[in-house]
C-alpha positions as protocol buffer text, in pm:
chain_id: "A"
residue {
  index: 1
  type: MET
  ca { x: 708 y: -2586 z: 516 }
}
residue {
  index: 2
  type: ASN
  ca { x: 339 y: -2605 z: 671 }
}
residue {
  index: 3
  type: LYS
  ca { x: 46 y: -2515 z: 451 }
}
residue {
  index: 4
  type: GLN
  ca { x: -191 y: -2515 z: 777 }
}
residue {
  index: 5
  type: THR
  ca { x: 10 y: -2216 z: 918 }
}
residue {
  index: 6
  type: LEU
  ca { x: -53 y: -1819 z: 862 }
}
residue {
  index: 7
  type: THR
  ca { x: 150 y: -1508 z: 961 }
}
residue {
  index: 8
  type: LEU
  ca { x: 1 y: -1176 z: 1017 }
}
residue {
  index: 9
  type: ALA
  ca { x: 263 y: -944 z: 918 }
}
residue {
  index: 10
  type: VAL
  ca { x: 303 y: -590 z: 980 }
}
residue {
  index: 11
  type: CYS
  ca { x: 591 y: -329 z: 885 }
}
residue {
  index: 12
  type: SER
  ca { x: 676 y: -76 z: 1146 }
}
residue {
  index: 13
  type: TYR
  ca { x: 840 y: 270 z: 1142 }
}
residue {
  index: 14
  type: ASN
  ca { x: 861 y: 474 z: 1448 }
}
residue {
  index: 15
  type: ARG
  ca { x: 489 y: 393 z: 1564 }
}
residue {
  index: 16
  type: ALA
  ca { x: 535 y: 259 z: 1946 }
}
residue {
  index: 17
  type: LYS
  ca { x: 238 y: 436 z: 2053 }
}
residue {
  index: 18
  type: ARG
  ca { x: 24 y: 232 z: 1843 }
}
residue {
  index: 19
  type: LEU
  ca { x: 168 y: -73 z: 1835 }
}
residue {
  index: 20
  type: PRO
  ca { x: 4 y: -252 z: 2190 }
}
residue {
  index: 21
  type: ARG
  ca { x: -342 y: -171 z: 2050 }
}
residue {
  index: 22
  type: LEU
  ca { x: -279 y: -330 z: 1722 }
}
residue {
  index: 23
  type: VAL
  ca { x: -59 y: -630 z: 1840 }
}
residue {
  index: 24
  type: ARG
  ca { x: -347 y: -732 z: 2136 }
}
residue {
  index: 25
  type: ALA
  ca { x: -623 y: -686 z: 1838 }
}
residue {
  index: 26
  type: LEU
  ca { x: -449 y: -916 z: 1609 }
}
residue {
  index: 27
  type: ARG
  ca { x: -390 y: -1186 z: 1888 }
}
residue {
  index: 28
  type: ALA
  ca { x: -731 y: -1145 z: 1981 }
}
residue {
  index: 29
  type: LEU
  ca { x: -857 y: -1277 z: 1594 }
}
residue {
  index: 30
  type: ALA
  ca { x: -1020 y: -1611 z: 1552 }
}
residue {
  index: 31
  type: SER
  ca { x: -871 y: -1841 z: 1327 }
}
residue {
  index: 32
  type: PRO
  ca { x: -923 y: -2196 z: 1188 }
}
residue {
  index: 33
  type: LEU
  ca { x: -531 y: -2200 z: 1141 }
}
residue {
  index: 34
  type: ASP
  ca { x: -247 y: -2147 z: 1404 }
}
residue {
  index: 35
  type: TYR
  ca { x: -132 y: -1834 z: 1352 }
}
residue {
  index: 36
  type: ASP
  ca { x: 121 y: -1584 z: 1455 }
}
residue {
  index: 37
  type: VAL
  ca { x: 215 y: -1243 z: 1436 }
}
residue {
  index: 38
  type: LEU
  ca { x: 530 y: -1090 z: 1278 }
}
residue {
  index: 39
  type: ILE
  ca { x: 672 y: -728 z: 1309 }
}
residue {
  index: 40
  type: ILE
  ca { x: 907 y: -621 z: 1088 }
}
residue {
  index: 41
  type: ASN
  ca { x: 1057 y: -320 z: 1261 }
}
residue {
  index: 42
  type: ASN
  ca { x: 1239 y: -107 z: 960 }
}
residue {
  index: 43
  type: ASN
  ca { x: 1501 y: 113 z: 1194 }
}
residue {
  index: 44
  type: SER
  ca { x: 1261 y: 261 z: 1459 }
}
residue {
  index: 45
  type: SER
  ca { x: 1429 y: 574 z: 1614 }
}
residue {
  index: 46
  type: ASP
  ca { x: 1143 y: 557 z: 1897 }
}
residue {
  index: 47
  type: ASN
  ca { x: 1086 y: 277 z: 2125 }
}
residue {
  index: 48
  type: THR
  ca { x: 898 y: 66 z: 1954 }
}
residue {
  index: 49
  type: LEU
  ca { x: 1165 y: -254 z: 1994 }
}
residue {
  index: 50
  type: GLU
  ca { x: 1078 y: -190 z: 2381 }
}
residue {
  index: 51
  type: VAL
  ca { x: 727 y: -179 z: 2337 }
}
residue {
  index: 52
  type: LEU
  ca { x: 741 y: -514 z: 2142 }
}
residue {
  index: 53
  type: ASP
  ca { x: 964 y: -679 z: 2378 }
}
residue {
  index: 54
  type: SER
  ca { x: 687 y: -631 z: 2644 }
}
residue {
  index: 55
  type: LEU
  ca { x: 438 y: -702 z: 2425 }
}
residue {
  index: 56
  type: LYS
  ca { x: 648 y: -1067 z: 2395 }
}
residue {
  index: 57
  type: SER
  ca { x: 572 y: -1194 z: 2728 }
}
residue {
  index: 58
  type: GLU
  ca { x: 185 y: -1081 z: 2697 }
}
residue {
  index: 59
  type: PRO
  ca { x: -62 y: -1402 z: 2627 }
}
residue {
  index: 60
  type: GLY
  ca { x: -145 y: -1484 z: 2301 }
}
residue {
  index: 61
  type: VAL
  ca { x: -17 y: -1633 z: 1973 }
}
residue {
  index: 62
  type: PRO
  ca { x: 332 y: -1586 z: 1960 }
}
residue {
  index: 63
  type: LEU
  ca { x: 491 y: -1250 z: 1853 }
}
residue {
  index: 64
  type: ARG
  ca { x: 810 y: -1250 z: 1636 }
}
residue {
  index: 65
  type: VAL
  ca { x: 1014 y: -903 z: 1577 }
}
residue {
  index: 66
  type: VAL
  ca { x: 1262 y: -890 z: 1297 }
}
residue {
  index: 67
  type: THR
  ca { x: 1470 y: -547 z: 1204 }
}
residue {
  index: 68
  type: GLU
  ca { x: 1536 y: -430 z: 884 }
}
residue {
  index: 69
  type: THR
  ca { x: 1848 y: -262 z: 847 }
}
residue {
  index: 70
  type: GLN
  ca { x: 1762 y: -141 z: 481 }
}
residue {
  index: 71
  type: GLN
  ca { x: 1526 y: 166 z: 538 }
}
residue {
  index: 72
  type: GLY
  ca { x: 1239 y: 193 z: 307 }
}
residue {
  index: 73
  type: ILE
  ca { x: 907 y: 29 z: 288 }
}
residue {
  index: 74
  type: PRO
  ca { x: 1008 y: -258 z: 6 }
}
residue {
  index: 75
  type: PHE
  ca { x: 1276 y: -364 z: 201 }
}
residue {
  index: 76
  type: ALA
  ca { x: 1051 y: -419 z: 476 }
}
residue {
  index: 77
  type: ARG
  ca { x: 786 y: -581 z: 267 }
}
residue {
  index: 78
  type: ASN
  ca { x: 1038 y: -834 z: 119 }
}
residue {
  index: 79
  type: ARG
  ca { x: 1200 y: -931 z: 475 }
}
residue {
  index: 80
  type: ALA
  ca { x: 806 y: -1014 z: 564 }
}
residue {
  index: 81
  type: LEU
  ca { x: 764 y: -1263 z: 252 }
}
residue {
  index: 82
  type: ASP
  ca { x: 1132 y: -1383 z: 357 }
}
residue {
  index: 83
  type: GLU
  ca { x: 1025 y: -1418 z: 696 }
}
residue {
  index: 84
  type: CYS
  ca { x: 699 y: -1615 z: 595 }
}
residue {
  index: 85
  type: MET
  ca { x: 884 y: -1852 z: 295 }
}
residue {
  index: 86
  type: ASP
  ca { x: 854 y: -2147 z: 532 }
}
residue {
  index: 87
  type: ARG
  ca { x: 445 y: -2034 z: 644 }
}
residue {
  index: 88
  type: GLY
  ca { x: 131 y: -2140 z: 437 }
}
residue {
  index: 89
  type: TYR
  ca { x: -41 y: -1782 z: 388 }
}
residue {
  index: 90
  type: MET
  ca { x: 47 y: -1401 z: 495 }
}
residue {
  index: 91
  type: LEU
  ca { x: -159 y: -1121 z: 574 }
}
residue {
  index: 92
  type: PHE
  ca { x: -30 y: -745 z: 540 }
}
residue {
  index: 93
  type: MET
  ca { x: -157 y: -514 z: 749 }
}
residue {
  index: 94
  type: ASP
  ca { x: -7 y: -171 z: 807 }
}
residue {
  index: 95
  type: ASP
  ca { x: 106 y: -23 z: 1151 }
}
residue {
  index: 96
  type: ASP
  ca { x: -181 y: 279 z: 1146 }
}
residue {
  index: 97
  type: GLU
  ca { x: -443 y: 42 z: 1099 }
}
residue {
  index: 98
  type: LEU
  ca { x: -666 y: -196 z: 1313 }
}
residue {
  index: 99
  type: PRO
  ca { x: -835 y: -561 z: 1202 }
}
residue {
  index: 100
  type: HIS
  ca { x: -1203 y: -592 z: 1220 }
}
residue {
  index: 101
  type: PRO
  ca { x: -1343 y: -966 z: 1354 }
}
residue {
  index: 102
  type: GLY
  ca { x: -1351 y: -1232 z: 1107 }
}
residue {
  index: 103
  type: ILE
  ca { x: -1076 y: -1086 z: 891 }
}
residue {
  index: 104
  type: ILE
  ca { x: -889 y: -1419 z: 917 }
}
residue {
  index: 105
  type: GLN
  ca { x: -1162 y: -1658 z: 848 }
}
residue {
  index: 106
  type: ALA
  ca { x: -1280 y: -1427 z: 548 }
}
residue {
  index: 107
  type: ALA
  ca { x: -899 y: -1442 z: 395 }
}
residue {
  index: 108
  type: LEU
  ca { x: -849 y: -1791 z: 465 }
}
residue {
  index: 109
  type: ASP
  ca { x: -1233 y: -1888 z: 288 }
}
residue {
  index: 110
  type: SER
  ca { x: -1100 y: -1706 z: 12 }
}
residue {
  index: 111
  type: LEU
  ca { x: -714 y: -1878 z: -18 }
}
residue {
  index: 112
  type: ILE
  ca { x: -850 y: -2209 z: 77 }
}
residue {
  index: 113
  type: ASN
  ca { x: -1213 y: -2270 z: -32 }
}
residue {
  index: 114
  type: LYS
  ca { x: -1213 y: -2056 z: -353 }
}
residue {
  index: 115
  type: GLU
  ca { x: -851 y: -2097 z: -409 }
}
residue {
  index: 116
  type: ALA
  ca { x: -753 y: -1780 z: -427 }
}
residue {
  index: 117
  type: GLN
  ca { x: -344 y: -1712 z: -427 }
}
residue {
  index: 118
  type: CYS
  ca { x: -437 y: -1323 z: -332 }
}
residue {
  index: 119
  type: VAL
  ca { x: -704 y: -1190 z: -185 }
}
residue {
  index: 120
  type: GLY
  ca { x: -765 y: -853 z: -49 }
}
residue {
  index: 121
  type: GLY
  ca { x: -1038 y: -654 z: 115 }
}
residue {
  index: 122
  type: LYS
  ca { x: -1200 y: -349 z: 247 }
}
residue {
  index: 123
  type: VAL
  ca { x: -1007 y: -39 z: 411 }
}
residue {
  index: 124
  type: ILE
  ca { x: -1195 y: 219 z: 569 }
}
residue {
  index: 125
  type: ASN
  ca { x: -1046 y: 536 z: 656 }
}
residue {
  index: 126
  type: THR
  ca { x: -1120 y: 699 z: 1010 }
}
residue {
  index: 127
  type: PHE
  ca { x: -1031 y: 1052 z: 1136 }
}
residue {
  index: 128
  type: ASP
  ca { x: -953 y: 1159 z: 1467 }
}
residue {
  index: 129
  type: GLU
  ca { x: -821 y: 1476 z: 1493 }
}
residue {
  index: 130
  type: PRO
  ca { x: -861 y: 1689 z: 1343 }
}
residue {
  index: 131
  type: PRO
  ca { x: -1158 y: 1597 z: 1190 }
}
residue {
  index: 132
  type: ARG
  ca { x: -1195 y: 1499 z: 844 }
}
residue {
  index: 133
  type: PRO
  ca { x: -1158 y: 1880 z: 638 }
}
residue {
  index: 134
  type: GLY
  ca { x: -1416 y: 1950 z: 416 }
}
residue {
  index: 135
  type: TRP
  ca { x: -1250 y: 1957 z: 96 }
}
residue {
  index: 136
  type: LEU
  ca { x: -1182 y: 1591 z: 153 }
}
residue {
  index: 137
  type: VAL
  ca { x: -1431 y: 1450 z: -100 }
}
residue {
  index: 138
  type: ASP
  ca { x: -1491 y: 1096 z: -117 }
}
residue {
  index: 139
  type: GLU
  ca { x: -1300 y: 1082 z: -477 }
}
residue {
  index: 140
  type: LEU
  ca { x: -955 y: 1135 z: -281 }
}
residue {
  index: 141
  type: LEU
  ca { x: -1046 y: 865 z: -44 }
}
residue {
  index: 142
  type: GLY
  ca { x: -843 y: 590 z: -247 }
}
residue {
  index: 143
  type: PHE
  ca { x: -510 y: 812 z: -179 }
}
residue {
  index: 144
  type: LEU
  ca { x: -512 y: 747 z: 181 }
}
residue {
  index: 145
  type: ALA
  ca { x: -588 y: 337 z: 94 }
}
residue {
  index: 146
  type: GLU
  ca { x: -957 y: 329 z: 146 }
}
residue {
  index: 147
  type: THR
  ca { x: -1111 y: 48 z: -78 }
}
residue {
  index: 148
  type: ASP
  ca { x: -1445 y: -42 z: -123 }
}
residue {
  index: 149
  type: TYR
  ca { x: -1582 y: -194 z: -424 }
}
residue {
  index: 150
  type: GLY
  ca { x: -1912 y: -323 z: -235 }
}
residue {
  index: 151
  type: ASP
  ca { x: -2003 y: -571 z: -56 }
}
residue {
  index: 152
  type: ASN
  ca { x: -2006 y: -870 z: -317 }
}
residue {
  index: 153
  type: GLY
  ca { x: -1685 y: -1056 z: -339 }
}
residue {
  index: 154
  type: PHE
  ca { x: -1567 y: -1086 z: -734 }
}
residue {
  index: 155
  type: TRP
  ca { x: -1250 y: -1218 z: -891 }
}
residue {
  index: 156
  type: ILE
  ca { x: -1006 y: -919 z: -989 }
}
residue {
  index: 157
  type: THR
  ca { x: -926 y: -936 z: -1344 }
}
residue {
  index: 158
  type: SER
  ca { x: -846 y: -560 z: -1407 }
}
residue {
  index: 159
  type: LYS
  ca { x: -641 y: -268 z: -1273 }
}
residue {
  index: 160
  type: ASP
  ca { x: -982 y: -81 z: -1229 }
}
residue {
  index: 161
  type: THR
  ca { x: -1000 y: -234 z: -888 }
}
residue {
  index: 162
  type: PRO
  ca { x: -694 y: -268 z: -737 }
}
residue {
  index: 163
  type: ILE
  ca { x: -577 y: -440 z: -387 }
}
residue {
  index: 164
  type: TRP
  ca { x: -327 y: -271 z: -131 }
}
residue {
  index: 165
  type: THR
  ca { x: -91 y: -402 z: 136 }
}
residue {
  index: 166
  type: ALA
  ca { x: -306 y: -252 z: 372 }
}
residue {
  index: 167
  type: ASN
  ca { x: -502 y: -529 z: 372 }
}
residue {
  index: 168
  type: VAL
  ca { x: -428 y: -839 z: 178 }
}
residue {
  index: 169
  type: ALA
  ca { x: -317 y: -1205 z: 206 }
}
residue {
  index: 170
  type: TYR
  ca { x: -132 y: -1420 z: -22 }
}
residue {
  index: 171
  type: ASN
  ca { x: -108 y: -1811 z: -77 }
}
residue {
  index: 172
  type: MET
  ca { x: 323 y: -1788 z: -30 }
}
residue {
  index: 173
  type: GLN
  ca { x: 302 y: -2087 z: -274 }
}
residue {
  index: 174
  type: ILE
  ca { x: 366 y: -1776 z: -553 }
}
residue {
  index: 175
  type: PHE
  ca { x: 657 y: -1607 z: -379 }
}
residue {
  index: 176
  type: ARG
  ca { x: 838 y: -2009 z: -349 }
}
residue {
  index: 177
  type: ASP
  ca { x: 753 y: -2044 z: -712 }
}
residue {
  index: 178
  type: ASP
  ca { x: 883 y: -1708 z: -896 }
}
residue {
  index: 179
  type: ALA
  ca { x: 1141 y: -1548 z: -662 }
}
residue {
  index: 180
  type: SER
  ca { x: 1149 y: -1260 z: -904 }
}
residue {
  index: 181
  type: LEU
  ca { x: 818 y: -1168 z: -767 }
}
residue {
  index: 182
  type: ARG
  ca { x: 896 y: -912 z: -479 }
}
residue {
  index: 183
  type: PHE
  ca { x: 833 y: -559 z: -403 }
}
residue {
  index: 184
  type: ASP
  ca { x: 1023 y: -308 z: -601 }
}
residue {
  index: 185
  type: SER
  ca { x: 1260 y: -110 z: -431 }
}
residue {
  index: 186
  type: ARG
  ca { x: 1310 y: 168 z: -681 }
}
residue {
  index: 187
  type: TYR
  ca { x: 940 y: 309 z: -562 }
}
residue {
  index: 188
  type: ASN
  ca { x: 1057 y: 355 z: -220 }
}
residue {
  index: 189
  type: ARG
  ca { x: 910 y: 662 z: -12 }
}
residue {
  index: 190
  type: GLY
  ca { x: 1196 y: 808 z: 66 }
}
residue {
  index: 191
  type: GLU
  ca { x: 1261 y: 1031 z: 357 }
}
residue {
  index: 192
  type: SER
  ca { x: 965 y: 1214 z: 306 }
}
residue {
  index: 193
  type: GLY
  ca { x: 720 y: 915 z: 402 }
}
residue {
  index: 194
  type: ILE
  ca { x: 504 y: 1047 z: 112 }
}
residue {
  index: 195
  type: GLY
  ca { x: 441 y: 813 z: -223 }
}
residue {
  index: 196
  type: GLY
  ca { x: 585 y: 501 z: -228 }
}
residue {
  index: 197
  type: GLY
  ca { x: 374 y: 294 z: -514 }
}
residue {
  index: 198
  type: GLU
  ca { x: 533 y: -55 z: -462 }
}
residue {
  index: 199
  type: ASP
  ca { x: 187 y: -205 z: -340 }
}
residue {
  index: 200
  type: VAL
  ca { x: 51 y: -80 z: -718 }
}
residue {
  index: 201
  type: ILE
  ca { x: 378 y: -249 z: -903 }
}
residue {
  index: 202
  type: MET
  ca { x: 278 y: -584 z: -704 }
}
residue {
  index: 203
  type: PHE
  ca { x: -38 y: -590 z: -803 }
}
residue {
  index: 204
  type: ASN
  ca { x: 38 y: -526 z: -1146 }
}
residue {
  index: 205
  type: ASP
  ca { x: 247 y: -790 z: -1146 }
}
residue {
  index: 206
  type: LEU
  ca { x: 15 y: -1007 z: -1020 }
}
residue {
  index: 207
  type: LEU
  ca { x: -248 y: -943 z: -1292 }
}
residue {
  index: 208
  type: GLU
  ca { x: 33 y: -988 z: -1563 }
}
residue {
  index: 209
  type: ARG
  ca { x: 128 y: -1330 z: -1416 }
}
residue {
  index: 210
  type: ASN
  ca { x: -271 y: -1406 z: -1419 }
}
residue {
  index: 211
  type: ILE
  ca { x: -221 y: -1493 z: -1005 }
}
residue {
  index: 212
  type: LYS
  ca { x: -593 y: -1549 z: -923 }
}
residue {
  index: 213
  type: THR
  ca { x: -677 y: -1228 z: -748 }
}
residue {
  index: 214
  type: TYR
  ca { x: -970 y: -1158 z: -511 }
}
residue {
  index: 215
  type: TYR
  ca { x: -1174 y: -911 z: -346 }
}
residue {
  index: 216
  type: ASN
  ca { x: -1330 y: -1050 z: -14 }
}
residue {
  index: 217
  type: PRO
  ca { x: -1567 y: -739 z: 134 }
}
residue {
  index: 218
  type: ASP
  ca { x: -1598 y: -951 z: 461 }
}
residue {
  index: 219
  type: MET
  ca { x: -1197 y: -891 z: 525 }
}
residue {
  index: 220
  type: VAL
  ca { x: -1222 y: -510 z: 679 }
}
residue {
  index: 221
  type: VAL
  ca { x: -935 y: -304 z: 857 }
}
residue {
  index: 222
  type: THR
  ca { x: -983 y: 52 z: 1007 }
}
residue {
  index: 223
  type: HIS
  ca { x: -733 y: 308 z: 881 }
}
residue {
  index: 224
  type: GLN
  ca { x: -612 y: 567 z: 1116 }
}
residue {
  index: 225
  type: VAL
  ca { x: -551 y: 865 z: 911 }
}
residue {
  index: 226
  type: GLU
  ca { x: -246 y: 1048 z: 1053 }
}
residue {
  index: 227
  type: PRO
  ca { x: -309 y: 1463 z: 1098 }
}
residue {
  index: 228
  type: TRP
  ca { x: -19 y: 1551 z: 829 }
}
residue {
  index: 229
  type: ARG
  ca { x: -144 y: 1381 z: 570 }
}
residue {
  index: 230
  type: LEU
  ca { x: -457 y: 1591 z: 588 }
}
residue {
  index: 231
  type: SER
  ca { x: -323 y: 1862 z: 383 }
}
residue {
  index: 232
  type: ARG
  ca { x: -374 y: 1996 z: 10 }
}
residue {
  index: 233
  type: PHE
  ca { x: 33 y: 2001 z: -13 }
}
residue {
  index: 234
  type: TYR
  ca { x: -7 y: 1575 z: 64 }
}
residue {
  index: 235
  type: PHE
  ca { x: -211 y: 1509 z: -188 }
}
residue {
  index: 236
  type: LEU
  ca { x: -80 y: 1744 z: -501 }
}
residue {
  index: 237
  type: LYS
  ca { x: 305 y: 1609 z: -384 }
}
residue {
  index: 238
  type: LEU
  ca { x: 175 y: 1242 z: -412 }
}
residue {
  index: 239
  type: HIS
  ca { x: 75 y: 1296 z: -711 }
}
residue {
  index: 240
  type: PHE
  ca { x: 383 y: 1451 z: -849 }
}
residue {
  index: 241
  type: LEU
  ca { x: 627 y: 1206 z: -698 }
}
residue {
  index: 242
  type: ALA
  ca { x: 379 y: 913 z: -853 }
}
residue {
  index: 243
  type: GLY
  ca { x: 424 y: 1075 z: -1190 }
}
residue {
  index: 244
  type: ARG
  ca { x: 805 y: 1138 z: -1164 }
}
residue {
  index: 245
  type: ARG
  ca { x: 847 y: 732 z: -1087 }
}
residue {
  index: 246
  type: LYS
  ca { x: 639 y: 654 z: -1369 }
}
residue {
  index: 247
  type: GLY
  ca { x: 857 y: 906 z: -1587 }
}
residue {
  index: 248
  type: THR
  ca { x: 1150 y: 731 z: -1461 }
}
residue {
  index: 249
  type: PHE
  ca { x: 1066 y: 370 z: -1463 }
}
residue {
  index: 250
  type: GLU
  ca { x: 792 y: 299 z: -1658 }
}
residue {
  index: 251
  type: LEU
  ca { x: 743 y: 508 z: -1956 }
}
residue {
  index: 252
  type: GLU
  ca { x: 886 y: 379 z: -2311 }
}
residue {
  index: 253
  type: THR
  ca { x: 1177 y: 562 z: -2465 }
}
residue {
  index: 254
  type: PHE
  ca { x: 1092 y: 832 z: -2727 }
}
residue {
  index: 255
  type: ASP
  ca { x: 1321 y: 902 z: -2965 }
}
residue {
  index: 256
  type: LYS
  ca { x: 1168 y: 1285 z: -3061 }
}
residue {
  index: 257
  type: THR
  ca { x: 1200 y: 1468 z: -2734 }
}
residue {
  index: 258
  type: VAL
  ca { x: 1221 y: 1869 z: -2640 }
}
residue {
  index: 259
  type: PHE
  ca { x: 1403 y: 2015 z: -2378 }
}
residue {
  index: 260
  type: GLY
  ca { x: 1490 y: 1641 z: -2273 }
}
residue {
  index: 261
  type: PHE
  ca { x: 1131 y: 1511 z: -2290 }
}
residue {
  index: 262
  type: PRO
  ca { x: 858 y: 1430 z: -2525 }
}
residue {
  index: 263
  type: PRO
  ca { x: 648 y: 1687 z: -2689 }
}
residue {
  index: 264
  type: PHE
  ca { x: 307 y: 1497 z: -2581 }
}
residue {
  index: 265
  type: LEU
  ca { x: 415 y: 1555 z: -2215 }
}
residue {
  index: 266
  type: ALA
  ca { x: 438 y: 1884 z: -2222 }
}
residue {
  index: 267
  type: ARG
  ca { x: 82 y: 1912 z: -2420 }
}
residue {
  index: 268
  type: LEU
  ca { x: -57 y: 1667 z: -2164 }
}
residue {
  index: 269
  type: PHE
  ca { x: 83 y: 1882 z: -1842 }
}
residue {
  index: 270
  type: PHE
  ca { x: -89 y: 2226 z: -2009 }
}
residue {
  index: 271
  type: SER
  ca { x: -392 y: 2068 z: -2110 }
}
residue {
  index: 272
  type: GLN
  ca { x: -420 y: 1951 z: -1717 }
}
residue {
  index: 273
  type: LEU
  ca { x: -316 y: 2286 z: -1579 }
}
residue {
  index: 274
  type: ILE
  ca { x: -567 y: 2487 z: -1794 }
}
residue {
  index: 275
  type: LYS
  ca { x: -850 y: 2283 z: -1698 }
}
residue {
  index: 276
  type: SER
  ca { x: -737 y: 2261 z: -1335 }
}
residue {
  index: 277
  type: ALA
  ca { x: -784 y: 2646 z: -1358 }
}
residue {
  index: 278
  type: PHE
  ca { x: -1083 y: 2627 z: -1506 }
}
residue {
  index: 279
  type: TYR
  ca { x: -1193 y: 2362 z: -1205 }
}
residue {
  index: 280
  type: TYR
  ca { x: -1067 y: 2663 z: -930 }
}
residue {
  index: 281
  type: LEU
  ca { x: -1243 y: 2934 z: -1105 }
}
residue {
  index: 282
  type: SER
  ca { x: -1565 y: 2742 z: -1139 }
}
residue {
  index: 283
  type: PHE
  ca { x: -1540 y: 2613 z: -789 }
}
residue {
  index: 284
  type: ASN
  ca { x: -1519 y: 2267 z: -929 }
}
residue {
  index: 285
  type: LYS
  ca { x: -1548 y: 2019 z: -606 }
}
residue {
  index: 286
  type: LEU
  ca { x: -1287 y: 1780 z: -752 }
}
residue {
  index: 287
  type: LYS
  ca { x: -1070 y: 2059 z: -813 }
}
residue {
  index: 288
  type: LEU
  ca { x: -806 y: 1931 z: -622 }
}
residue {
  index: 289
  type: ARG
  ca { x: -863 y: 1603 z: -802 }
}
residue {
  index: 290
  type: GLN
  ca { x: -767 y: 1752 z: -1126 }
}
residue {
  index: 291
  type: ALA
  ca { x: -493 y: 1955 z: -994 }
}
residue {
  index: 292
  type: MET
  ca { x: -300 y: 1637 z: -880 }
}
residue {
  index: 293
  type: ASN
  ca { x: -322 y: 1531 z: -1249 }
}
residue {
  index: 294
  type: ALA
  ca { x: -154 y: 1805 z: -1325 }
}
residue {
  index: 295
  type: THR
  ca { x: 171 y: 1763 z: -1052 }
}
residue {
  index: 296
  type: HIS
  ca { x: 143 y: 1382 z: -1218 }
}
residue {
  index: 297
  type: ALA
  ca { x: 216 y: 1503 z: -1577 }
}
residue {
  index: 298
  type: LEU
  ca { x: 496 y: 1743 z: -1435 }
}
residue {
  index: 299
  type: GLY
  ca { x: 634 y: 1490 z: -1263 }
}
residue {
  index: 300
  type: MET
  ca { x: 619 y: 1260 z: -1539 }
}
residue {
  index: 301
  type: ILE
  ca { x: 835 y: 1515 z: -1731 }
}
residue {
  index: 302
  type: LEU
  ca { x: 1063 y: 1537 z: -1470 }
}
residue {
  index: 303
  type: GLY
  ca { x: 1126 y: 1202 z: -1389 }
}
residue {
  index: 304
  type: TYR
  ca { x: 1169 y: 1132 z: -1777 }
}
residue {
  index: 305
  type: ARG
  ca { x: 1433 y: 1403 z: -1826 }
}
residue {
  index: 306
  type: GLN
  ca { x: 1616 y: 1269 z: -1515 }
}
residue {
  index: 307
  type: ARG
  ca { x: 1634 y: 904 z: -1673 }
}
residue {
  index: 308
  type: LYS
  ca { x: 1806 y: 1081 z: -2037 }
}
residue {
  index: 309
  type: GLN
  ca { x: 2026 y: 1238 z: -1798 }
}
residue {
  index: 310
  type: GLU
  ca { x: 2121 y: 900 z: -1638 }
}
residue {
  index: 311
  type: LEU
  ca { x: 2167 y: 711 z: -1973 }
}
């Protein structure tokens, strides 16, 4: 294991057209440490492997390509961790992003000079075609991975300021020290590509383990939002699936249930539904956000019932 090494890791699925620009941008970054680029191909059915094979011959830092045959982002992320166990540091990005200059220096400044064990930075959403729709208010951008907690760095000690695998770096020692610290495969997105939440669970696990986590605003990536995400249905389903996973995996077990779920969930759902109706009738700009709360509550009901039925 060489502490003075870094890997930039990207999990990829069927985004062959985006990979050349991303890999070239990653190879162009300045770094005080030796680094390489690792692409985890998660059973892509397009020409991802052919594109990556061609990119290997281009100049720049080494490009490693590994195929993870278990389908799903948690499996791909865990494979990336396994591939980097002999590295000092690892930085995760997504395959629909581009790094800003200085990202490596910023990450290493936090990990080495500030002795952070995990550091995350800004994720800035961009919209190509179609442009950002009018209903997509700022309050919803976080559900498209946007992260901006201002221009001053700080230690993260609360779930109120989460950081995502869209832009996060680790001291790999934390994973060598604790083999149970891995991405939770129960939060797989499935065939729809919507949902997930494995990075939320990882962030929460880091907080619970008192892993020193820092927000560095000089770590910046641009996230290119794909058109298929720009629908109200996407946001509603996203929150419904998050609620269902919470009901299935996270809620405590209650002795008193009605129709297979605790009564408070029914009260929560109907209160959120009534509030949503009020928001829509009053043309409140946050009406979609409130409707997401209602679908989340419905998801928790169905998730809890599913868990009870499986017991």
